[in-house]
C-alpha positions as CSV (number, residue, x, y, z in Angstrom):
1,M,108.8,99.0,116.1
2,R,107.3,97.5,118.5
3,G,105.3,98.4,121.3
4,E,108.3,98.9,124.5
5,D,110.2,101.4,121.5
6,M,106.7,103.1,121.4
7,A,105.7,102.6,125.2
8,R,109.3,104.2,125.4
9,V,109.1,107.4,122.7
10,F,105.7,109.4,124.7
11,R,106.9,108.4,128.1
12,K,103.9,105.5,128.9
13,R,104.1,102.2,130.7
14,M,103.1,99.6,128.5
15,L,100.3,96.7,129.8
16,R,100.6,93.7,128.4
17,I,96.6,92.4,127.7
18,H,95.7,88.3,126.9
19,P,94.8,88.3,123.8
20,Q,91.3,86.3,124.2
21,L,90.7,90.0,126.4
22,I,90.7,92.3,123.9
23,R,88.7,89.3,121.9
24,L,85.5,90.2,124.4
25,V,86.5,94.1,124.8
26,F,85.1,94.2,121.3
27,F,82.5,92.4,121.7
28,V,81.1,93.6,124.9
29,L,81.6,97.3,123.7
30,W,80.1,95.9,119.8
31,H,76.8,94.1,121.4
32,G,76.5,97.0,123.8
33,T,76.3,100.0,121.1
34,R,74.3,97.7,119.3
35,G,77.2,98.2,116.7
36,R,77.2,101.7,116.3
37,I,81.0,101.6,116.6
38,P,81.6,100.1,113.0
39,A,83.8,97.2,113.5
40,S,84.0,94.6,111.1
41,R,84.1,90.8,112.2
42,G,88.0,89.7,113.4
43,S,89.1,93.5,114.0
44,W,90.6,93.3,117.5
45,K,92.5,90.6,116.1
46,A,95.4,94.1,114.9
47,Y,95.3,94.5,118.3
48,A,96.2,91.3,119.3
49,F,98.6,90.6,116.8
50,P,100.7,93.9,115.4
51,I,101.8,93.0,111.9
52,T,105.9,93.0,112.1
53,A,107.4,94.1,109.1
54,D,111.2,93.8,108.8
55,G,113.6,95.1,106.2
56,T,116.3,92.6,106.1
57,K,115.2,91.0,102.8
58,L,115.4,94.2,100.9
59,T,118.2,95.2,101.9
60,Q,120.3,92.1,101.6
61,E,118.7,91.3,97.9
62,H,118.5,94.3,96.5
63,V,121.4,96.3,98.4
64,Y,118.5,99.0,99.3
65,R,119.9,101.4,102.5
66,Y,116.4,103.4,104.3
67,R,117.0,107.2,104.7
68,M,115.9,106.5,108.4
69,S,115.7,103.8,110.7
70,S,111.8,103.4,112.2
71,L,112.6,105.3,115.7
72,D,113.4,108.3,113.4
73,A,110.6,108.2,111.6
74,F,108.6,107.7,114.2
75,T,109.4,110.7,116.2
76,R,111.2,113.3,113.9
77,N,109.3,115.9,112.1
78,T,110.8,116.2,108.8
79,G,110.5,116.0,105.4
80,R,106.9,116.8,103.5
81,Y,104.1,116.4,106.0
82,A,106.4,118.1,109.1
83,K,105.3,121.6,107.1
84,A,101.2,120.7,107.8
85,D,101.8,119.8,111.4
86,A,103.4,123.5,111.9
87,A,100.1,125.2,111.0
């Protein structure tokens, strides 16, 4: 799922922020709290450059079919964890 899709699911506005601003915020917060907020060096990159995964190679080479789309997996409340949410 992309950021636009997640914003649409949560009915929120998506705000694009430059990676250097994220880096600056992490720097200020880490030094402002004197390291009480545990964050490893370079962890800002996970927010600035999220990992994208594409399953086309898996579907083409191994003829694999997914049970549901990424949007359904993100929004539907089914499967083994559905019972934990209901409790």
